[in-house]
C-alpha positions as CSV (number, residue, x, y, z in Angstrom):
1,M,-7.6,-12.6,-14.4
2,W,-5.4,-12.7,-11.4
3,S,-5.1,-9.0,-11.0
4,L,-8.7,-8.3,-11.1
5,L,-8.9,-10.3,-7.9
6,L,-5.9,-9.2,-6.2
7,Q,-7.1,-5.6,-5.7
8,L,-11.1,-5.4,-5.7
9,L,-11.2,-2.0,-4.3
10,V,-9.8,-1.4,-3.4
11,S,-3.2,20.6,7.6
12,S,-0.5,18.8,9.3
13,S,0.8,19.1,13.0
14,P,4.9,19.5,13.1
15,V,7.2,18.0,15.5
16,V,8.0,21.3,17.1
17,S,5.9,24.5,17.8
18,Y,7.0,26.3,14.5
19,G,5.5,24.5,11.6
20,P,6.2,24.0,7.9
21,C,5.0,26.6,5.2
22,T,2.1,25.8,3.1
23,Y,0.5,27.9,0.3
24,P,-0.8,30.6,0.2
25,N,0.7,31.9,3.3
26,S,3.3,34.6,3.2
27,C,6.2,32.4,3.9
28,W,5.5,30.7,0.5
29,P,8.6,31.0,-1.9
30,S,8.6,33.9,-4.4
31,A,8.2,33.2,-8.2
32,S,11.9,33.9,-8.7
33,A,12.9,31.3,-5.9
34,W,10.7,28.7,-7.8
35,S,12.3,29.7,-11.1
36,S,15.9,29.0,-9.7
37,L,14.8,25.6,-8.5
38,N,13.3,24.7,-11.9
39,R,16.9,25.9,-13.6
40,T,18.6,23.6,-10.9
41,L,16.2,20.7,-11.9
42,Q,16.6,21.3,-15.4
43,G,12.9,22.0,-16.2
44,G,11.9,19.4,-13.6
45,L,9.5,21.6,-11.7
46,V,5.9,21.4,-12.6
47,R,3.0,23.4,-11.8
48,S,0.9,20.5,-10.7
49,R,-3.1,20.2,-11.0
50,P,-5.5,17.5,-10.7
51,P,-5.2,15.4,-13.9
52,A,-8.9,16.3,-15.0
53,A,-8.0,20.1,-15.0
54,P,-7.8,20.1,-19.0
55,C,-11.4,19.1,-19.0
56,H,-12.8,22.2,-17.3
57,D,-13.0,25.8,-18.5
58,D,-10.3,27.1,-16.1
59,F,-7.6,25.0,-17.9
60,L,-9.5,23.6,-20.9
61,N,-7.3,21.8,-23.4
62,V,-9.4,19.2,-25.5
63,T,-6.4,17.4,-26.8
64,A,-5.2,16.9,-23.2
65,C,-8.7,16.2,-22.0
66,D,-9.1,13.1,-24.4
67,E,-5.9,11.9,-23.3
68,V,-6.9,12.2,-19.7
69,K,-10.3,10.5,-20.5
70,Q,-8.6,7.6,-22.2
71,N,-6.2,6.9,-19.4
72,W,-8.5,7.5,-16.5
73,L,-8.2,4.2,-15.2
74,H,-4.8,3.1,-16.0
75,E,-2.6,3.0,-13.0
76,F,0.8,3.3,-14.7
77,W,-0.4,6.4,-16.3
78,R,-1.6,7.8,-12.9
79,S,1.7,7.2,-11.5
80,E,3.5,9.3,-14.0
81,Q,1.3,12.3,-13.9
82,P,2.3,15.0,-11.4
83,G,-1.3,15.6,-10.2
84,A,-2.8,12.0,-10.3
85,Y,-3.1,9.4,-7.6
86,Q,-4.5,6.1,-7.8
87,D,-7.3,6.9,-5.4
88,L,-9.4,10.2,-6.1
89,A,-10.1,10.6,-2.4
90,W,-6.6,11.9,-2.2
91,E,-6.4,13.7,-5.3
92,N,-9.5,16.0,-5.1
93,G,-10.5,15.6,-1.5
94,D,-13.8,17.1,-1.1
95,S,-13.5,19.5,-4.3
96,Y,-14.9,18.6,-7.7
97,C,-12.3,18.1,-10.6
98,N,-13.3,15.0,-12.4
99,I,-13.7,13.9,-16.0
100,N,-17.5,13.3,-15.1
101,N,-18.1,16.6,-13.8
102,P,-19.5,19.6,-15.9
103,Q,-17.0,21.3,-17.9
104,N,-18.1,24.7,-16.5
105,Q,-17.5,23.5,-12.9
106,T,-14.7,25.0,-11.3
107,C,-11.4,22.7,-11.1
108,S,-9.9,23.6,-7.7
109,Q,-6.4,22.3,-6.5
110,G,-7.9,19.8,-4.3
111,L,-5.0,18.1,-2.3
112,V,-2.7,18.2,-5.4
113,P,0.8,19.8,-4.3
114,I,1.2,23.1,-5.8
115,Y,4.6,22.5,-7.2
116,M,5.8,19.2,-8.1
117,A,9.6,18.5,-8.5
118,Q,10.1,15.7,-11.0
119,V,13.4,14.4,-9.9
120,K,15.7,12.3,-12.1
121,S,18.6,11.8,-9.9
122,T,19.9,11.8,-6.3
123,A,21.4,15.3,-7.0
124,D,17.9,16.4,-8.0
125,V,16.4,14.9,-4.8
126,Q,19.0,16.6,-2.7
127,A,18.3,20.0,-4.5
128,A,14.6,19.7,-4.0
129,V,15.0,18.7,-0.1
130,V,17.5,21.5,0.3
131,F,14.9,24.0,-1.1
132,A,12.3,22.6,1.1
133,R,14.4,22.8,4.2
134,D,15.5,26.5,3.4
135,H,12.0,27.7,2.8
136,G,10.4,25.6,5.5
137,L,8.0,23.9,3.1
138,S,5.4,21.3,4.0
139,T,6.7,18.6,1.6
140,R,5.2,15.5,0.2
141,V,6.8,12.4,-1.7
142,K,5.0,10.9,-4.6
143,G,6.0,7.7,-6.1
144,A,3.6,5.2,-7.6
145,A,0.6,7.2,-5.7
146,H,-0.8,3.7,-4.6
147,D,-1.8,5.5,-1.3
148,Y,-4.9,5.0,0.6
149,L,-4.1,7.5,3.5
150,G,-3.3,10.6,1.5
151,R,0.3,10.8,2.7
152,S,1.9,11.8,-0.5
153,S,-0.7,14.7,-1.4
154,G,-1.8,17.7,0.8
155,N,-3.3,21.1,0.6
156,G,-0.8,23.7,-0.2
157,T,2.2,21.6,-0.1
158,F,5.3,21.0,-2.1
159,G,5.7,17.7,-3.8
160,I,8.7,15.5,-4.8
161,Q,7.9,12.9,-7.4
162,T,10.3,10.0,-7.8
163,T,8.8,8.0,-10.7
164,K,11.8,9.0,-12.9
165,L,14.3,7.4,-10.6
166,S,14.9,4.3,-12.4
167,G,17.1,1.3,-12.0
168,I,17.0,-2.5,-11.0
169,E,20.5,-4.0,-10.3
170,F,21.3,-7.5,-9.0
171,D,24.2,-8.3,-6.8
172,D,25.0,-11.9,-6.0
173,S,27.6,-11.0,-3.3
174,F,26.2,-7.9,-1.6
175,K,27.5,-6.7,1.8
176,P,25.9,-3.6,3.4
177,T,27.9,-0.5,3.6
178,G,30.1,-0.4,6.6
179,A,29.8,-4.2,7.3
180,G,32.6,-6.1,9.0
181,R,35.1,-8.3,7.0
182,N,33.3,-11.4,8.5
183,T,30.0,-10.5,7.4
184,L,28.6,-13.0,4.8
185,A,27.7,-11.8,1.4
186,Q,24.1,-12.2,0.4
187,T,22.2,-12.1,-3.1
188,A,20.4,-9.0,-3.5
189,V,18.7,-6.5,-5.7
190,H,18.9,-2.7,-5.6
191,V,15.7,-1.1,-6.6
192,A,15.3,2.7,-7.4
193,A,12.5,4.7,-6.0
194,G,10.6,4.9,-9.4
195,E,10.3,1.2,-10.1
196,H,7.0,-0.7,-9.9
197,W,6.9,-4.5,-8.6
198,Y,5.8,-5.8,-11.8
199,Y,9.2,-4.7,-13.6
200,V,11.3,-5.9,-10.5
201,N,9.5,-9.3,-10.6
202,K,10.1,-9.7,-14.2
203,A,13.8,-8.7,-14.0
204,A,14.1,-11.1,-11.0
205,S,12.6,-13.9,-13.1
206,E,15.2,-13.3,-15.7
207,H,17.9,-13.4,-13.1
208,G,16.5,-16.7,-11.5
209,V,15.5,-15.3,-8.3
210,V,12.4,-14.1,-6.4
211,V,11.7,-11.0,-4.2
212,V,9.1,-10.4,-1.7
213,S,6.7,-8.0,-3.4
214,G,3.5,-6.3,-3.5
215,A,0.5,-8.0,-5.0
216,S,-0.8,-5.3,-7.3
217,Y,0.6,-3.9,-10.6
218,S,0.4,-0.2,-9.3
219,V,2.3,-0.9,-6.2
220,G,5.7,0.9,-6.1
221,A,8.7,-1.2,-5.2
222,A,10.7,1.3,-3.0
223,G,8.3,3.5,-1.5
224,G,5.3,3.7,0.8
225,W,4.8,-0.1,0.4
226,I,8.3,-0.9,2.1
227,L,8.1,2.1,4.6
228,G,4.9,0.8,5.8
229,G,5.9,-2.8,6.3
230,G,5.2,-4.5,2.8
231,H,2.9,-7.6,3.0
232,S,2.8,-10.2,0.3
233,S,1.5,-13.6,-0.6
234,L,5.2,-14.5,-0.1
235,S,5.3,-13.2,3.4
236,P,4.4,-16.5,5.1
237,Q,7.3,-18.2,3.1
238,Y,10.0,-15.3,3.5
239,G,8.7,-12.6,5.8
240,L,7.3,-8.9,5.3
241,G,9.0,-6.5,2.8
242,V,10.7,-5.1,5.9
243,D,12.3,-8.4,6.9
244,N,14.0,-8.6,3.5
245,V,15.5,-5.2,3.4
246,L,19.2,-5.1,3.6
247,Q,19.9,-1.6,3.0
248,F,18.4,2.1,2.2
249,E,19.7,5.1,0.5
250,I,17.8,8.2,1.6
251,V,18.0,12.0,1.5
252,T,17.1,13.1,4.9
253,P,15.4,16.6,5.7
254,D,18.8,18.2,6.1
255,G,19.5,17.3,2.5
256,K,22.2,14.7,3.0
257,L,22.2,11.4,1.3
258,R,22.5,8.7,3.8
259,T,23.3,5.1,3.5
260,V,21.2,3.3,6.1
261,N,21.6,-0.5,7.4
262,Q,22.2,-2.5,10.4
263,F,25.9,-1.3,10.5
264,Q,25.2,2.4,10.1
265,N,22.5,4.8,10.9
266,K,21.0,2.0,12.7
267,D,18.2,3.8,14.5
268,L,17.0,5.1,11.1
269,F,17.1,1.7,9.7
270,W,14.9,0.4,12.3
271,A,12.5,3.3,11.7
272,L,12.3,2.9,7.9
273,R,11.3,-0.7,8.3
274,G,7.7,0.0,9.1
275,G,7.6,3.5,10.5
276,G,5.9,5.0,7.4
277,H,6.4,8.2,5.6
278,G,8.2,11.1,7.1
279,F,11.9,10.4,7.5
280,G,13.0,11.9,4.1
281,V,13.1,10.6,0.5
282,V,14.2,7.1,-0.2
283,T,16.1,6.9,-3.4
284,T,17.1,3.0,-3.4
285,V,16.1,0.0,-1.6
286,T,18.3,-3.1,-1.6
287,Y,16.5,-6.4,-0.8
288,K,17.6,-9.9,-0.2
289,T,16.6,-12.2,-3.1
290,H,15.5,-15.8,-2.6
291,P,16.0,-18.8,-5.1
292,A,13.5,-18.8,-8.1
293,I,10.0,-20.4,-7.3
294,T,9.4,-23.1,-9.8
295,A,6.1,-24.4,-8.3
296,I,3.2,-22.7,-7.1
297,S,-0.2,-24.2,-6.5
298,A,-2.6,-21.6,-7.6
299,I,-6.5,-21.9,-6.9
300,F,-9.2,-19.6,-8.0
301,I,-12.4,-19.8,-6.1
302,N,-15.8,-18.8,-7.3
303,A,-18.5,-20.0,-5.0
304,T,-22.0,-19.0,-5.8
305,F,-25.1,-19.6,-3.5
306,T,-28.4,-18.0,-2.4
307,N,-28.5,-15.5,0.4
308,P,-30.0,-18.0,3.0
309,S,-26.7,-20.0,2.6
310,Y,-24.4,-16.9,3.2
311,H,-23.9,-17.4,6.9
312,G,-23.1,-21.2,6.7
313,F,-20.7,-20.8,3.9
314,L,-19.0,-17.9,5.5
315,M,-18.9,-19.9,8.6
316,T,-17.3,-22.9,6.8
317,A,-14.9,-20.5,4.9
318,L,-13.8,-18.7,8.2
319,T,-13.3,-22.0,10.4
320,L,-11.0,-23.4,7.5
321,Q,-8.6,-20.4,7.9
322,P,-6.6,-22.1,10.6
323,T,-6.1,-25.3,8.5
324,M,-5.2,-23.0,5.4
325,A,-2.6,-21.1,7.5
326,A,-1.2,-24.6,8.8
327,H,-1.0,-26.0,5.2
328,N,1.0,-22.9,3.9
329,F,-1.7,-21.2,2.1
330,S,-1.5,-17.5,1.3
331,G,-3.8,-15.4,-0.7
332,Y,-6.8,-12.9,-0.6
333,M,-10.5,-13.8,-0.2
334,Y,-13.8,-11.6,-0.7
335,P,-17.0,-12.6,1.0
336,Y,-20.3,-11.4,-0.4
337,P,-24.0,-12.2,0.4
338,T,-24.3,-14.6,-2.7
339,N,-20.8,-15.1,-3.8
340,F,-17.3,-15.8,-2.4
341,L,-14.2,-15.2,-4.3
342,G,-10.5,-16.2,-3.5
343,L,-7.3,-16.2,-5.0
344,L,-4.9,-18.8,-3.0
345,F,-1.5,-19.8,-3.3
346,V,0.8,-22.5,-1.8
347,H,4.4,-21.4,-2.8
348,N,6.9,-23.9,-3.5
349,S,4.3,-26.7,-4.0
350,A,2.9,-28.7,-7.0
351,D,0.5,-30.5,-4.9
352,L,-2.8,-29.6,-6.4
353,A,-4.6,-32.5,-4.9
354,G,-3.5,-31.8,-1.5
355,A,-4.5,-28.1,-1.9
356,N,-8.0,-29.2,-3.2
357,A,-8.3,-31.6,-0.4
358,T,-7.6,-28.9,2.2
359,L,-10.6,-26.9,0.6
360,Q,-12.9,-30.0,0.6
361,P,-15.1,-28.5,3.6
362,L,-16.3,-25.8,0.9
363,Y,-17.3,-28.5,-1.6
364,D,-19.0,-30.4,1.1
365,F,-20.9,-27.3,2.2
366,A,-22.0,-26.6,-1.2
367,A,-23.4,-30.1,-1.7
368,S,-25.3,-30.2,1.4
369,E,-26.9,-26.9,0.9
370,T,-28.0,-28.1,-2.8
371,S,-29.6,-31.3,-1.6
372,Q,-31.7,-29.2,0.9
373,G,-32.9,-27.1,-2.0
374,R,-30.5,-24.1,-1.7
375,P,-28.4,-24.4,-4.9
376,A,-24.9,-23.7,-4.3
377,Q,-21.6,-24.6,-6.1
378,V,-17.9,-24.0,-5.9
379,Q,-16.1,-23.5,-8.8
380,M,-12.4,-24.3,-8.5
381,L,-9.7,-23.3,-11.2
382,S,-6.3,-24.8,-10.3
383,Y,-3.0,-24.5,-11.8
384,V,0.6,-25.2,-11.0
385,L,2.3,-22.1,-11.9
386,T,6.1,-22.4,-12.8
387,D,7.2,-18.9,-12.1
388,Y,6.3,-16.3,-9.8
389,T,5.6,-13.6,-12.5
390,Q,2.8,-15.9,-13.9
391,I,0.7,-14.4,-11.1
392,F,0.9,-11.2,-13.2
393,P,0.0,-12.1,-16.8
394,E,-1.3,-8.9,-18.0
395,D,0.3,-6.1,-20.1
396,P,1.0,-3.3,-17.4
397,S,0.8,-0.7,-20.1
398,T,-3.0,-1.6,-20.5
399,I,-3.9,-3.0,-17.3
400,S,-6.9,-1.3,-15.3
401,E,-7.3,-2.8,-11.9
402,P,-10.4,-2.4,-9.8
403,G,-10.1,0.5,-7.4
404,I,-8.0,2.6,-9.6
405,G,-9.5,6.2,-10.4
406,V,-12.1,6.0,-8.0
407,S,-12.8,7.4,-4.5
408,S,-12.3,4.7,-1.6
409,I,-11.5,4.6,2.0
410,L,-10.2,1.7,4.1
411,G,-10.3,0.3,7.7
412,S,-8.3,-2.6,8.9
413,R,-7.0,-4.8,11.6
414,L,-4.5,-7.7,12.0
415,A,-6.0,-10.9,13.3
416,P,-4.5,-14.1,14.9
417,V,-5.6,-17.5,13.8
418,T,-7.7,-17.8,16.9
419,A,-9.9,-15.2,15.5
420,F,-11.4,-17.9,13.4
421,E,-11.9,-20.6,15.9
422,G,-15.0,-21.5,18.0
423,E,-17.3,-18.8,19.2
424,R,-14.9,-16.1,17.6
425,A,-15.6,-17.4,14.1
426,E,-19.3,-17.0,14.7
427,T,-18.8,-13.5,15.9
428,M,-16.5,-12.6,13.0
429,A,-18.9,-14.0,10.5
430,N,-21.7,-11.7,12.0
431,F,-19.4,-8.7,11.9
432,I,-18.6,-9.4,8.1
433,E,-22.4,-10.0,7.4
434,N,-23.3,-6.8,8.8
435,T,-20.4,-4.7,7.3
436,P,-21.5,-2.9,4.2
437,G,-19.0,-2.5,1.2
438,T,-16.4,-5.1,0.7
439,T,-14.4,-7.2,3.2
440,I,-11.1,-8.9,2.3
441,L,-9.2,-11.4,4.1
442,H,-5.6,-11.2,3.6
443,L,-3.8,-14.4,4.5
444,V,-0.5,-12.8,4.3
445,S,1.1,-13.4,7.7
446,G,2.2,-16.3,10.1
447,G,5.0,-18.6,8.9
448,Q,8.2,-16.7,8.7
449,V,6.6,-13.5,9.7
450,S,6.1,-15.0,13.2
451,T,9.8,-15.9,13.7
452,V,11.0,-12.2,13.8
453,A,11.2,-10.5,17.2
454,E,8.3,-8.1,17.7
455,D,10.6,-5.2,18.2
456,A,13.2,-6.0,15.5
457,T,11.5,-3.6,13.0
458,A,9.1,-0.7,13.5
459,V,5.9,-2.3,12.3
460,H,3.3,-2.9,14.8
461,P,4.4,-5.8,17.0
462,S,1.1,-7.8,16.6
463,W,2.3,-8.5,12.9
464,R,4.3,-11.2,14.6
465,R,1.4,-12.8,16.2
466,A,-1.2,-12.6,13.2
467,T,-2.0,-14.7,10.3
468,H,-4.4,-12.4,8.6
469,H,-4.9,-8.9,7.7
470,I,-8.6,-7.9,7.5
471,V,-9.6,-5.0,5.4
472,I,-12.9,-3.3,5.0
473,S,-13.8,-0.5,2.5
474,A,-16.2,2.1,1.5
475,G,-16.2,5.0,-1.0
476,W,-18.3,7.3,-3.3
477,D,-18.8,8.6,-6.6
478,T,-18.4,11.9,-8.0
479,T,-22.1,12.7,-7.4
480,T,-22.1,11.9,-3.9
481,P,-23.0,15.1,-1.8
482,L,-20.0,16.5,0.4
483,A,-22.2,16.0,3.6
484,F,-22.9,12.3,2.9
485,R,-19.3,11.7,2.2
486,D,-18.6,12.6,5.9
487,V,-21.6,10.1,7.1
488,I,-19.6,7.3,5.0
489,R,-16.4,8.2,6.8
490,Q,-17.9,8.1,10.1
491,Q,-19.6,4.8,9.3
492,L,-16.4,3.3,8.4
493,T,-14.5,4.5,11.5
494,N,-17.2,3.2,13.6
495,K,-17.0,-0.4,11.8
496,T,-13.3,-0.4,12.1
497,Q,-13.6,0.0,15.7
498,E,-16.0,-2.8,15.9
499,L,-13.3,-5.0,14.1
500,A,-10.9,-3.8,16.4
501,A,-12.8,-5.1,19.6
502,L,-13.0,-8.5,17.9
503,V,-9.2,-8.7,18.0
504,P,-7.9,-6.8,21.3
505,G,-4.3,-6.1,21.3
506,F,-3.7,-6.4,17.5
507,G,-3.0,-3.3,15.4
508,S,-3.8,-2.1,11.8
509,Y,-1.6,-2.2,8.8
510,N,-0.7,1.5,8.4
511,N,-0.7,1.3,4.7
512,E,-4.2,0.1,4.5
513,A,-5.9,1.8,7.4
514,D,-8.6,4.0,8.4
515,Y,-7.7,7.8,7.7
516,N,-9.6,8.8,11.0
517,E,-8.4,6.1,13.0
518,P,-8.9,7.6,16.6
519,N,-6.1,5.7,18.4
520,W,-3.6,5.9,15.3
521,K,-0.3,5.7,17.3
522,E,-1.5,2.5,19.2
523,A,-3.2,1.1,16.2
524,F,-0.3,1.7,13.6
525,W,2.8,1.2,15.8
526,G,1.9,0.2,19.5
527,S,4.7,0.0,21.8
528,N,7.2,1.1,19.0
529,Y,5.7,4.6,18.7
530,P,7.9,6.3,21.4
531,R,11.1,5.3,19.9
532,L,9.8,6.3,16.3
533,K,8.7,9.6,17.7
534,S,12.2,10.1,19.1
535,I,14.0,9.3,15.9
536,K,11.7,11.5,13.9
537,A,12.2,14.5,16.3
538,T,16.0,14.0,15.6
539,I,16.0,13.3,11.8
540,D,13.3,16.0,11.0
541,P,13.0,18.5,13.9
542,R,11.2,21.1,11.8
543,G,8.5,18.4,10.5
544,L,9.1,19.2,7.0
545,F,7.8,15.6,6.0
546,T,5.0,15.3,8.5
547,C,1.7,14.2,7.2
548,H,-1.5,13.3,8.5
549,H,-1.3,10.5,11.2
550,C,2.4,9.9,10.3
551,V,4.9,9.7,13.1
552,G,5.2,13.2,14.7
553,D,1.7,14.4,13.8
554,E,0.8,15.1,17.4
């Protein structure tokens, strides 16, 4: 139940003038060169294609096609496949290679990298990166593939898949490499790039600790989530993901394995905490851990009403946001014309009565509307959870969250508590009412997030002044004409810019943003971008890991 609400939706320019190589240009390595890499990787090099390829005449394999159809909506299966992504928009692009398309329709490569190196060790990662460096290849890194901006795929590229890099190791007296004698030890966990947050959370629970983590089963624990900043329902309590990183292990574009922390490779440590993709292949992330949470007030809201009550209920919910933030709520809310869903938490609290009292205005509004002949009700399911992992009760081997295996695009902005006060709340309500698709209110900032200096990490400085992250979404199905997809994209960009005008000076979370964001450098990183660009130019001068609207994509 919880997971169904946690995620409802849901060619590159190099740094310098000589760009990386893509297929089928003459610079593309020979067959013998690829064979040599395959031997080095002990058979780990795969000719990757869209996962639906076995269901089309070009590559027809009935047995394989049946497996694809059976697993099409399972995110863990998608993570493991070399050519599959959680979002079809970044798998097929504007081509047709889907299980719902006719068998005789040509299955093109789409945006899937031509070859995928399925690395099993740090040495494999280094071999793949050295190969990319020596041949000047445009290179992508594919982890859990929970990516809404297409940064782990790309037309004609070479891919490095990290899902086979496994390992979760706890250290109760960790000191970063290079730390001085007087540096205090901390409790920590080392997480390999192939791990998902579900398994890290499970292991943390067994170890008696908790880690700031992503809210979806399909989010990788040491990949794009942390590189983009990493928000969580735990963030108001403990900060963003990047505020909890103690150390990275990364293979940089020169093929070297580097240990990166506050004592060595300091600039790169700063950049990796929110600077996004493009600095190399992270193999391990070390996070600080926190004492186990033994009480969580968890509240599921399901409010129903008639359309005439929509504006009033939305206004009630929006003007309640500052109070919720002040009372340590976090979570996710989904407003619809006749329905309002919410999954809310008060961590380290068993006070259900107090939590429900905070939400009393929603009950009062429903009662008032009903008394005036407009039926409305607010159903609340309240629980005291005794372990953080109880937020994720389903079996991950069978879970199929909404937004997986479909084509969706997002736009977003961070927002301060003042966006829900006075006349601004009315303006925000009007915006949500007139925005097609789904709007999500993420109450995932404020609290401890706001105690960190704006330039301490590479995330947009406005994270430190925000309480909410607002996401809008759009999408299409496999029958949507290509030309109309462009219309949908433009409409989303227009609405995202409308949202931006409501919160001037606030940026966008670069992991959940508009692919066509016109002012992307300012929107994703603000005043931090010049420093990021300088670090990128130093660490990856040839732009091997440059992707669309990543640092260095000028």
